[in-house]
N, C-alpha and C positions, 0 to 999 in steps of 0.2 A: 735290473731296472724293470719297473712295472708301469703299465698304463691302465687307467680306469675309464670305462665308457659307461654313460647312461644309455640304456637301450629301451626303445619304445616299440610297442606292438607285440610283446611276448604275452601270450595268454595261457600257455600250457607247457608241459615238460617237453613236448615235441618242438615247440618254438625255441626253448632253451638249447635243445640239442642242435638245432639248425644253426643258431648263432655261434655255439661253441665250435662246431665243425668249420664254419666259415672263417672264424678267427684263427683256428689252428692251421688253416691252409695258407695263411699269410707268411711269406718268407721271413725268417728270423724269429718267429714266435716259438718259444720253448713250451709254454703251457698256457692254455686258455680256460678260465673257470667262469661260469655264468651263474648268477644268483637270480632265480626266477622271482623270489619274494622281493628282493631289493631292487629288481629291474636294473641290474648293472652287470658288467663283465670286468674281470681283472685279468690282464694279459701280461705274462712274464716273458721278457725278451732274452734270447740266448746271449751270453757274454761275447762281446766282440772287441778285439784290440783297438785302442784308439790311435789314430795317426798323430804323429808329433805336430805340435803347433810352433810355427816359426815367428819370432818377434823379440822384442826387448822389454825387460822388466815387467811392468804391469800389463803390457800389451798382450802377453801370452795368456794370462788368466782371463782377460776380457775376451780375447778371440776364442779361447776354449769354451767359455760360457756361452758365447753367441752361437758357436757351432753345435753345442749340446741342445740349445733351444731349437735350433733349426731342425736337428735330427728328431727331437721330440714331436715337433709339428708334423714332420714328414711321416713319422711312424703312426701318429694318431690319424692322419688323413688316410693312410693305407687301411687301417682297421675300420674306420667309418665307412669307407668305400666297400669293404668286404661285407660288412653288416647290411648295408643298403642293398647290395646285390643279392643278399640272401632274403630280402623282402621285409626288412625291419628298419626302423630309424635308430640313429645313434649320434651321440655328440661326446667329444672327449671331456672328461672332468678335469683331470690334470695328471701329470706324470709324478710318480713317487718312487722313492728309494725303498728297497726291501726293509721291512721292519716298521715303516711308517704306517699308521693306521689309515685304512680307507674310511671315508665318511659313510656312516650307516644312515640310510635314508630314514628321516624321522617320521615320515608319513607315506609309506609306499601305497597306501590306499588312495592317496590323492591321484597318483598316476593311473592306478587301476580305475578309479572313479571317473577320471577325465575321459577314458576310452569308452566306458559303458554307461555311466550314470545318466547323462543327459539324454542320449537316444533311447535308453531303456525305459526310464521313468516318464519321459515326456512324449515318447512316440510309441515304442513297442508295446508296453503294457496297456496304455489307454486304447490303442487301436485293436489289440487282440481282444480285450474285454468288449469293445464296441461290436466287433465282428461276431463274437459269440452271441451277444444280445440280438443283433440284426438277423443272424441265422435262425435264432429261435422265433423272432418276430415274423420273418418271412416264411417260416416253416420250410427252410431250405433243406433240412435233414431228410425230409420226406419227398424232396424233389418238386416242391410246389412254388419255388421262387422263380421270378421272371427276370427280364432285363434290368428293371430298376434296381433290384438287389445286386445284380452282377456288376453294374457300373458303380454302385456305392461301395461294394467290397473292393473293386479294383482301385478306386480313388483312395481308399483307406490303406490298402496293402502296399501300394506303390512307394509311398514315402518310407515305409518300414523296410521294404526291399532295398532301397537306396541308402537310407541313413544308417539303419542298424546292420544291414548286410555288408556295408562297404568294407569293414575290417576283415571279414571272412573272405570276400571276393579278392581283395587286394593281396592278402597273404597266400591264398590258394593259387592265384595267377602267378605271383612271383616264384612260388615254390615249384610250380609246373615247369617254368623255364629252367629250373635246376634239376629237372627230372625227379622231383620228389612229390609224393602224395601224403597229405596230412589230414588231421581232423577237419581243418578248414575246407579241404577239398570235399569231404563228405557232406558237410553242412551246406556248402555252396551248391553242390550238385542237387541235393535234396530240395532245398528251398527254391532254387531256380526251376527245377523240373515241375514242382507243384504250381509255382506262379505261371510258368510258361504254358502248362497244360490248361490252367484256368483262363488265361488270356486267349488262348486258341479257341476254347469252348465259347467264351463270351463273344469274340469276333464272329465266329461261325454262326452263333445263335442270332446275332443282330443282322449280319449280312444275309442270312437266309430268310429273314423276315418271319422267323418262327414265333408262334404264339404259345408254344408248349412250355415244358419245364426245362430249367437250366441247372446243370450241375457244375459248380466251380469249387476250387480248393484254395481260395485266397486266405481263408482262415488257417489252413495248414501251413502255407508258406510263411505267414506272419508269426504263427505260433512257434514254428521251428526256430526262427531267428530270435524271438523274444525269450523263449525258454532256455535256449543255449546261452544267450547273452546274460540272462539272469544267473545261470549257473556259474559263468565266469566271474560275474560281479561278486557273488557270494563266496567263491573260492578266494578271491582277492581279500575279502573281508576276513575270512578265516585265517588266511596266511598272515594278515596283518596282526592278528591276535598273538601269533607265535613269537613275534618280535617285540610285543608291547613292553615287556619288562626291560629289555635292553634300551629301547627308545626312551622310556621313562628315566632310566639311569643317565642317559646322555643329556637329556633335558635338565636334569637336576644339577649338573655341574655349572656353577656360576661363571659368567663371562667377565666379571670384574672382581678385583681383589683389593684388600687394604695392604699396601706395601709401605714399609719403613724406608725413609730416604737412605739410611746408612746400612752397611753390611758388617760392620766391625763387631758389634755385640748385640745381645738380645734387645730388641727394640730399636737400636740404633738412635742416632740423633733425630729429634723432632717427632711429630705425630705421624701415625699411619695415614696415607693418602690413597683414595680409591683410584685405581688405574685399570686399564683393560688387561685381561688375562694374557693376551698375546704380547704385551710389553714386558713380561717377566723374564728374568734370566736366572741361570743357576747361581746359587749363593745369595739371592735376594731373601730378605726376611719379610714374611707376611703375617698379618694378624688374623686369627680365626676366632670369631666371637661365639658365645654359646648359641646354639641353634643354627649355625652356619654349616653349609656343605663344603668340604675341603676340596679345592680345585686342582691341587698339585700333589705330587709325591714329594715327601720331605721328611725332615727330622725335627722333633720338638726341641727347642732350645730354651724355652721358658714357659712355665705354667703347667697345670694339670687338668685333665678332662677325661670324660667317659666317651669313647669313640664307638659309634654304632657302625659296624662293618657288614651288616646283614646283606646289603645289596651286592657286595663283592664276594663274600664268603658263605652266606647263608646262616651265619651264627647269629642267634637272636639276641644274646646278651651283650651289652656294650662292654668294651675292654678299657680298664683304667690305664691311662698312659700319662707319662710326664717327660721331663727332659731326657734326651737320648733315645726315646722311642720313635720308631718310624710311623708315619701316617701315609695314607694313600688317597689319591684322587677318587672322588665319588663317595667317600665315607662321610659320616655325619658327627659333628661335635655336639653332643647332647648337653654338656655343661662345661664350664671352665673357660678361661681366656687363655689362648695358646699363641705363642710366637713360633713360627715354623720356618726353618731354613729350606729353601727350594732345592731339591735334588733331581727331580724329574719333571719334564714338561712335555705336553703333547704326546708324541709317539713313544716317549720313554716311560709313561705312567703305566701302572698296573691296569687301569681302566682301558687304556689303548690296547694292551695285550689281550684283554677279554674281547674287545671288539674284533681284533684280528682273528682270534681263535673262532669266534662264532661265525664271522664272515667266511672263513676258510672251510669250516665244517658244513655250512649251508651250500656253498658253491661247488664243493668237491663231490665226487660221486663214489658210491660204494660198488663193489664188484657185482652184487646182485642187480644193481640198476643198469649196469652195462649189458647184462644178459637180457633184461627186459627191453632195452633199447634195440637189441638185435631182432627180437621177436616183433616189436612194434613197426620196424621198417617194412615188413611184408604184410602187416595186418590190414592196412588201408587198401592195398591192391586186392587182397582176398575179398574184402567187403564189397568193393566195386564189382568184382567178378560175380559174386553171389547176387548182387542187385541186378546185374544184366541177365543172369540166368533166371531170376525171379520174373523179370519183365517178359522175356520171351517165353518162358515156361507157361505162365498164366495166359499170355496172349495167344499162343498157338494151341495149348492143350486144354483150355477151358472156354466157357462161354461168358465170362464176366466182362469181356471187352478190354480194349487196349487202354482206356482211361483208368479203369480200376487196376489193371496190371501195373501201370506206371505208378499209381499211388502206393501200391505194395512194394515196388522197387524203391520208391522214396522212403518208405518206412524202414526198409533194410539199411539204407544209407544213413538215416538219422539215428536209428537205435544203436548202431555200433558205436562203441566208446573207447577209442584208443587212449583218450586222456586219462581214464581211470587207471589203466595199466601204467601209464607214464607217471602218474601222481603217487602211485602206491608206495614207492620207496622214498623219493625226495621229500614228500609231505611228512612222513614219519621221522626221517632224519632231521629235518628242519625243526620240528617240534621237540625232538629229543635234545638237540644241541642247545636250544633256548632253555628248556627245563633244567638241563645240567648246569648251564652258566649261572642260573639263579641260585644254585646250591654250591657254588664254588668249585665246579668240576668243568674243566675245559678239555675238549677233545681236539686233537690236532687236525683231523679231517673226518669225513664220513666213514672211511674205511676203519678208523679207530673204533667208532661206535659198533660197526659190524663185527670187528674182531673181539671187542669186549664181551659181546653177547655170547661168544662161543668158548670163553675161557673155562677150564675145569680145574686148574691148579694155580695157586697163588704162592709166590716165594717172596718173603719179606726179608729185607736187609735189617739187621738188628739196630745198629748204631744210627741214631737220628731218625729212625722210622718207627720201630716199636718202642724205643726209648725216646724220651722227650728232650727238651732243651736243657742245657746246663743250668743247674741251680746251686745256690750256696747250701752246703750241707751243715757246716759248723764254723764258728769263729772262736778261736781259743787265744786267750791272752796269756802272756808268760807269767809264771808264778813270781810273786814279789814277797820279800820279807815283810813281816808285820810292821806297819807304819811307814813302809817305803812307798813313795809316790809312783804311780804307774808311768810307763813311758808315754802313753797317750790315754787320757781319760776315756773310758768306754763310750761316754755320751758324745764325744767328738769323732769317734771312729767312723760312723756312717758318712758324716760330712766330708772328712778328709779322703776316704776311699772313693766317694763319688766324684770329688774334684779331680782326683788323679785318674780315675778310670773313664770318665765321660768322654774325653777327646779321642780315646782309642777305639779301634774297631775289632780288637782281639776278642774272641768268644768269651774268655774268662772275664775280661773287663766289662763286656756287655752284660754278662750274668750278674756282676756286682751292681751295675747301674739299675738293672731291672729289680734286683733284690731290695734296693733302697731308693724307690722312686720319688719319695717325698722329702728326702734329706736335703737340706740347704747346703750346697757345696761351699767349702771354704775357698778363700782367694789363694790361688797358686801361681807363682811366678816362674818363668824359665822352664815351662813344661816341655819335656821331650820324650820320645819313645825310642827305646833300644830294641830293635827288631829281634824277636825270638827270646827276649830276656825280660823286659818289663818297662815301666815308665818311671820318670823321676821329675821332681820339681821342688821349689822352695816354698815353704809355708811358715809364716811368722818367723822368718830368718833362719829356719832349720831345713836341712835337706830331707825330703821324704821320698822313699822308694817303694814301689809296689811291683813285685815280680817274682821270678822263680828263686827258690832258695840257693841254687847254684850261683846265679848271677849276684845275689846279695852277698854270699860268702866271698866271691871273687872281688866284691867291692869293699870288703873289710868289715862286713856286718857279722856280729858274733851271735850265734844261736844258743839258747839255753839247752842244757843236757836233756831236759824233759821233752824238747821238740825234735831231737835228732832221730828217734825211731819213726817219726811220722813225716819225714821229708820226702819219702817216695810216694808215688801215686799222683803226682802233678798238682800239689797245692800251691797257693800263692802266699807270700809273706809281705807284711807291711813293716818297714823299718824307718825309724826316725834317727837320723845321724847314723851311728854305728850300733844301735840297739834295735832289737826286734820288738815291734809293738803288737803284732797279732799274726796268727797263722790261720789261713782260710782254706778250707777243703770244699771240694765240689763233688757233685754227683749228677749222673744222668738217669733220672728215675724212669721206670717203665710208664708209658702213657696210661692214664687212668682208664681210658676206654678200650685199651688194646685187648684185654681178655674177653670183653663182650663182643668185640669185632671178630676175634678168632672163633668164638663159639657160634656166632651168627653165620659166618662163612661155612663152617663145617656142617651146620644144620641145613644150610642151603645146598649141600652136596659138593662143596669144593674141598680139594685136598690142600692143606696149608702147611708150608715148610718155612724154615728160617735159616739164614746163612749169616755167618759172622767170622771175623778174624780172631775172635777171642779163643782162649783155651777151652777145653771141654767143660770144666767145672762151672765157670761163670756163664758159659753159653747155655748149659742145661738148666741153670738156676733161673735165667730169664725165660727160657722156654716153658719151664714148669709154672712160672708165675702167670704167663699169658695163656697157658693151656695148649701148647703145641707138644705133640708126642716127641719123646726123646729120639725115636727112630727117624724123625723127620727134621732133624737139626744137623746142619753142616757147619762144623766149627773148624777153626784153624785155616780158613780159606783166605788166601792172599787176594788183594784187589784184582790183580790181573787174571786170577783163576775163576772169578765169578761168572764171566761170560762163558767159559768152557763148561762150567757146572750147568748153566741154563741150557746150553746145547745138548748136553747129555740127558738132562731131564726131559727135554722135548722128544728125544729119540726113544726113550724107554717109557712107554705108557703102561697103564694098568688096564688090561683087557681091550686095548685098541692099539693101533700102530704107533701113535705118539700122543703125548700130552699137549695141551694148549696152555702155555705157561704165561702168567702175568708176573712181572718182577716189580716190586715196590721199593724204591730207593731214593736217596737224596744227595749223595756225595759225588765229587768229580770222578772218583774211581768206580762209581756205579754206571758211568756212561756206556761202556761196552756191554754190560749185562742188560741194561735197559734196551739197547739196540738189538741185542740177540734174542730177546724174549718175543713171544707172539704179541704181547702187550706190555709196554713200558709205562710205569706210573711214577711220576715225580711228585713228592709231597711238598707241602708248603715250606719254603726256605731252602729248597734244593738249589744246587749250584747251577750256573748257566749251562755247563756241559750236560748235566743230568736232564735239565729241561729240554734242551735241544734234541737229545737222544730219545726222549719219551714220546709216547702216543697220547698220553693224558697227563694233565697237570692239575694238582689239587691246590686251591686257594684257601682252603680251610685247614685249621690245625687238627680237626677231628678226623681220626682214622675211619670213622663210620662212613665217610665219603667213599671209601673203597668198595665195601659191599653195596652201598647205595648206587654207585656207578654201574656195578655189575648187574644189579637188578634192573636198573633203568634200561640198560642196553639189551638185556634179555627181553624185557617188555617191548622194546622197540622192534626187535627181530620178530616177536610174536605179532605185533601190529602190522609189520610189513607183510608177513605171510598171510594174515587175515585179509589185508587189502588186495594182495595179488589173487588170493582165492576168490574173493568177491568179484574182482574185475574180470577174471577169466570165466567164472561161473555166470556172471551177468551176460557177457557176450555170447557164451555157449548156449544160454537159454533163450535170450531175447531175439537174437538174429534168426534162428529157425522159426520162432513164433511170428516174427514180422514177415518172413518169407511165405508162410501159409495163410497170412491175412488175419491172424488172431489179434494183432495189435495195430490200431490205426496210427497214422503219421503223427498226429498231435500227441497222442499218448507216448509214442516213441521218443519225441523230443523231450517230453517231461521226464521220461524214464532215464534218458541219457544224462540230463542235468542232475537228477537225483543220484545217479551212480557216482558222478564226480563228488557230489556233496557227501555221500556216504563214506567215500575214501578219505576225504579231507576231515570230516567229523571224527572218524575213527582215529586218525592220526593226532588230532588235537586233544584227544584224551590224555596223551602223554604230557601235555602242559599242566595237567592237574596231578601229575605223579608226585606223591608225598613222601617225606623222609621215612615215615613209619609203615608205608604200604609194603606188604609182602607180595612179591610177584614170582610165580613159579618160573624158574629159568628155562629158557629155550635153547637147546644145544643141537648141534648137528655134527 
C-alpha cells in the first residue's frame, strides 16, 4: 500500500533529504521516496496482517472498507505531521495500490512560482535595483551618505527581509529544532547579519547625532535574498523543462471518448456516443477517428490506420495496423476509422507504466548521491565554523574594524553552496530519465542509470531478442491433378485464415493476422480453440481447421505425400473437411538492425556475447549473420542455466576482477538471468516475469535502444562527475577568497546562485541527447 503526499516548501536537494528522513522515521513505513521536481512524496507501507471482520453477509465488506479508509486517514495524518515537524507543508493526495500510477504534476513550476515569483519580481528585484541606484546617487560607496540614505535603505530593505526572507527563516528555524543545519541556515545567518549590522549602524548614527558619514549594508542583505531566491526560481524553471515531454503526453490523452452502446460486435448497435473516459469498462468498443489521440490500451476490431507511436517509443514512422493489432494510450491515429476494444484503462495502460517508471527514477537515489549526502551533512557546520574564524580573525588580527570583519564573515556564509553538491546527481538523473522515456527507454530507478553507465559486457539472448517476431515464410497449396478444383481457391485463403486466426492469441495465429492485415474475414460459426492444437469453425457449411499437422491427422485429415517430409519444424496446416487446403511455414528472422547494433557496441568498446538453447550449427549461423565472434557464443544452454552463465561471466573478467554484464532478454525463462546480471534489459514484448526482473524496459522494437541507453547513461555519469567537480571546486575556491575579503557579499550571493544554475544547466544538456550522438562512455 502506498500513500502520496504533496509537499510544499522544498527548494533544494537538502530539503528533499529532510522530508525523506522524516517520512522514513514514521512507524510502519517501509520506503519513502521524494520527488523534488514534482514536489511530492511516495510512501510505501510495510505489509501488515489484517484483523478479521465480524459480521453477516454484505456487512463484512462494508465494515472492512470503512476500516481501511480509517487506516488510510490515520496513516496520512501521521505522515503529514512528520513532514510538518520537519519544517515543510504537506497534504495527502490519496492512497493507491501498488501498480496504480501516481499523478504527475502537470505544472510543477506553478508551485515553485507561487513560492518565489511574487516576492521576487514584485519586491526583491525592484528593491535591490532601487538600492543600487540610491547607493550610487548618494555616493554611499565612498562613505558620503548620511541619515537620509540610511532610512531610505532601511525602509526598502525591511519588506524584502520579511517577505522574501520568510521561507529561508522558517525552514532554517524548523531545521534548527531538529539539530540540522542547511543552506537556509547559511542564507538566513548571512542576510540577518548584514541587515542587523546596518540597523545597528543606522540607530547609532542617528542616536549619536552624528553629521558624518554612514556605512550601511542594506543592499547586501536584500541582494543576498534576491539573488538566492532568483536562483531557486530559475532552478524550478529548469527542472520543469526536464518533465515537459511527459506532461505534454499526459495532456494529450483525451478525457472523453466515443463509445458504442453494444459490446457484441464491431460497432455494436447504434451510433457511438461521447462519454467521459472514466466511464469506460473493459470490453467496451470505442471509435477512434482520424487525427484522434487514442485514450486507452486495446485491440483493433474493425478498420485500418497508421498509428504514430513516437511519443511512447521514439519511432518516427507510423505503423500500419488493422484488426487484431494492439494499440496503446497516448498514440495517435493519423488516418483511418478504427473501432477498438478496451483492454486496459488507467493504471493498466502502457502510458501509466511510463509515468510510474519516470516517477520512480526521479524520486529514487543513486549510490553516488548517498555519498554526497553524507558529505553535505557536515558541510554547513564547517562553513559556519569558517565564518566565525573569519570574523574573529579579521577583528582581532587586523585594523579593518569589526563591521568589515562581519561583512567578510557574511560573505563566507553566502558564497558557500551546499545546494550545488546536492543538485549535482539528482538533476542529471532527472534529466536522463526524461530523455530516456522520450526514446522508449524506461529505467526502473536511479541506480539502474548508474549501473548502465558502468557496463562493459553485453549478453544477448538469441530467440526473441536478436531474432524478430514470427513471420510467415511460405504458403504451399497441395498439388492437384490437371483440371481438378482446389480444396480452397487461393484468393479465399487469406480471408479464411484471418477469420480462424483472429480470435486466438497463439503466436502463430497472431503472425497470420499480421501477415494478412487487410484481408476481409469470412463469416465463421462455432469457432473454438483446442489448446495446444489449433482452432476450428464452420464456414459456408463446411468444417475448417487450422492447427498442427499432428492434431489434423488425429482428426482424420489426410496429408498428400508431397507434404509429409515438411511436417517437422512447427508448420501449421489448413484443412477443409478431411482435405488439406494449405501448409504454412514460419520463420523468426534476424532483426534487420541487429548487425549494426552489434558493430556499434563493439566499436564503443563493449564485449558482445550471445546465448541460446539451439544447437551449435544454427547458433553459429545467427552469430555470423549479426557479427558476433564464434568464441563468444554459448549454445545448448538450457533456460535454467542462463543465470549460472551470467554469474560465471561476471566472476571471470578480462584484465579486471570481474565483468559488468548486461543481459538482454524477453522470455519467462530469462527472468533469473535478468535478475542475476548487473543490468537486466527487457525488450519490447517481453513477458511480465522478464519485465519485473529487469532494470530497464525497452518500449521500442529497435535494438538500437540498447546502445543508445548505454551511451546516455555513460553521458549521465560524465555529467554527474562534471557537476560534482564543479561544486567542490567552486566551494574550495570561493570560500577562501571570501575569507580573505577578495569577494564582497553581493558578489558572493550572485556567485552562489550561478553555481546552482551551472549545475542545473549542465544536467539539462542531457535533455537534448540525440539518437545519433556519440558519447564516449565513462566507466569506473
